[in-house]
N, C-alpha and C positions, 0 to 999 in steps of 0.2 A: 268938780262933782256935777253930774248931770241932774237937772231938776225935772221931776216927773211932769208930764203934760197935764194942764188943768183938767182936760177931758181926755183920758187915755183911750176911750173907745173911738172917739173922733180921730185921734192921732193914729190909732191902729188902722182904721179904715183908709186913712189917707196914704199910709205907707204899704199896706198889705199887697197891693198889686205889683210892686217892684222890689220888695225885700224878701229875704230868706226867713222862713219860719224856724224859730228855735223852740223845740218842745222840751220843756222841763228844766229844772234847776241846773243839772249837769251840763246840758247843751249851752245854756247861757253862761255858766261859769267858764267853760272852755273858750267860748267865743270872746269873752272879755279878756281872758288871759292872753290871747293871741291877737289882740288889737282890733277886734271887730267894732265897727261903728253901729251902735244900737240906739235907734231913735225912740223906741218905745218898748217897755216891758211891763207886764201885768202879772198879778198873782191874786188868788183868792185867799191866800194865807200869808200875809206879809211877815208876821211874827215868826211863823214856821220857816219861811224861806231864809230869813236872817239868822235864825237859830242854826239852820243847816250850814250857812256860810261861816258862822262862828266855829262850827265843828269841823267842816270839811274844806273850806276855802277862805280862810281869813285874809288872804292876799287880795281878794276882790270884794270883801265885805263892805267897804266904804262905797265902792262903785255901785254895788247892789242897793245899798241904803239910799243912795241918791237917785237911783233909776227906777226901782220897783214902785208901781202904782197899784194900790189895792182896789179890787173890784169884787162885786158879789159873785158867788159861785155860778149863778145862771149866766151872768154876763161873760165870765171867763169861758164857760163851756160854749157859748155862742161864737167865740172868736177862733176856736181851734177845732179841727176835725176830730181829734181824739184827745180828750183831756188827760194830762199827765198826772200821775199820783202825787207829784210835788206841787201841783196847782200853780206852776210857773210857765209863762210863755213870753216870747219876745220876738221882735222883728229886727233883722240885721241887714245892713247894706252888703250886697254881694261884692266881693273884691273885684278889682279891675282885671278883665281878661288880658289886657295888654301887659299888665304887671306880671300876671301868672305866666304868660308866654315868654316873657324875658327871663323869669326865674328858671323855667324849664330849659331854655336855650343857653343859659349862662354856662361858660366853661372857664376853668376846669370845674367839673361837678364832683363834689365830695361825697354825695350819697345818691343811691339809685333813684330812678323813676319807675314806678309800678304802672304797667300798662294792662288794662283789662280789655281784652279783645272781644267786642260784641257781647258784653254781659247781659243777662236777662233778669236776674233777681235783684230788686232794689235794696233789700235788707243786706244781702251779701256785699253789694257794692259799698254800702255804708260801713259795714264791719271792716272792709279792706281799708277804707280811708282812715278809720280809727287806728288800725294797725300801722299804716304807713306813717301817720303822725307820731305814734309812739316810738317808732324806730328812727325818726328824723329823716325820712325819705324826702327827696326834693319835691316830689309831687305824685299825683295819681292821674293818669290819663285814661279815658275810656274811648273806644271806637264804637261805631254803630249808633243805634237809636236811643239807648238809655241815657237819660239826662242825669249826670252825676250830682246835680244840685236839686233834684226832685225832693220834695219835703220828706218822703219816706227814707231816702238815702241820707239826708241830713240828720234825720232822727236816729238812724242806725249808726251814724258817725259821731253822735254825741257832741255836736258842735265843733268837732276837730277839723272840719273843712277849712277853718280859718288858721290852722296850724301848718298847712302845706298847700301846694298849688294844685288845684283840682280843675281839670278842663276836659272837654270832649274834642277830639281831633280825628282826622282821617289818618290811615296808616301812613300815607305819603307825607303827612305833616309832622310825624313824630320827631322829637328832638334827636340830635346826633348822639352817637354812642353805640357800643356793641349791644346787640339784642340777644339776650339769653331767654329763650322761649321754652316754657314747660310743656313737655310732651312725653307720653309713655315710651316712645321709641328713642328718647334722647340718652345722653351719657349720664351716668349716676352722679348726682349732685355732690355726693360725698368725696368724689375725686377731683372736684373743681374748686377754684378760688374765684368768687364773683367780684369783678372790679367795682370800685366805688362809682364809676360813671356809667354803669350798666343800665340798660332798660330791661327790666324783668317782666316778661310778658306772659299772660295767663289767658287761655282760651275760655270760651263760654262754658257754663256749667253743663250744658247738654251736648254741644257739638265740637268742643275743642277749638283749636286755632283755626282762624280763617285762612283761606288760600293766600290772601295778600300778606297777612302777618307772617305766615310760615316762609314765604318768599323773602321777606325782609330780615328774617332771623339769621344771626351769625352762628348761634349755637343752640342745639336742642338739648334740654336738660330734663332728667327724670328724677322724681322723688322716690325714695325707697318705699316699696309697697308689697305687702304679702300677696302671693298669687291668689287669684280668684276674687280679690277685692277690687271692685271696678274703678273707684275714684275716691278722691278726698273732696270735701267741701271747699269751695273757692277760697274762702277766708283762711281756712286751715292751710291750704297750699301756699298762700301768700305768707302766712306766719312762718311756716317751715323754711321757706326760701329766704325771707328777710333775716331769720335767725341764723341761717347758715352764712349769709353775707356778714352779719354782725360779729360772728365768731372770729372773723379775720381782723377784727379790731376797729371796724369803721363806725359802729353804732355809738350814739351819745353815751357819755359816761353817766353812771348812776350817781345821783347826789346823796 
């Protein structure tokens, strides 16, 4: 059991520059479930946080009991840019990039890698990581300038960055495997079987696939869409594609 730091605010300031911010009870819950190293966690309502654990996450209740340090509301609010309704925040050590690159490169790969090609919206990227974790994807790779570990992305991912490999790479650095890139001009996805080792690539919300990614693609794939509807939200497109892949039997079994 982790023992709370005697002075949690000092510990927070010591780790804040190099750790990942976990906003809220659910982000901390997920991070702990998937093995994150959490040097400090604070709450303005310890009793409320533990009650939530009793109700929603008894598997990590003991860990939270040993980890959460209570601070007053003003102190809590001073440590985070946007206080969460659950009044819980933590700092976690970012996983090793080398470990993630090994996981992405490992073959045979039993689940796809999701590739976000030059995404722009931080919240959408976080939602995609949450989806990928839920479907058991090997990882999520972004190209371009967006940092997939930005605090807003982590918030959108609800702490599930720790459940899959999340990294930023150049198109030339993508792991091996057939690239199925989503594009309106592609083949209807309903007639395709997506292999478990696929790279499922999605263009940016505004401009679609980059020239580099399109050149790397082995297959262009289109989602069914009513005429005159211009596009789907990025996370929706990823969800539809992962569901289609999972219908072939590759997704984790429901417990």
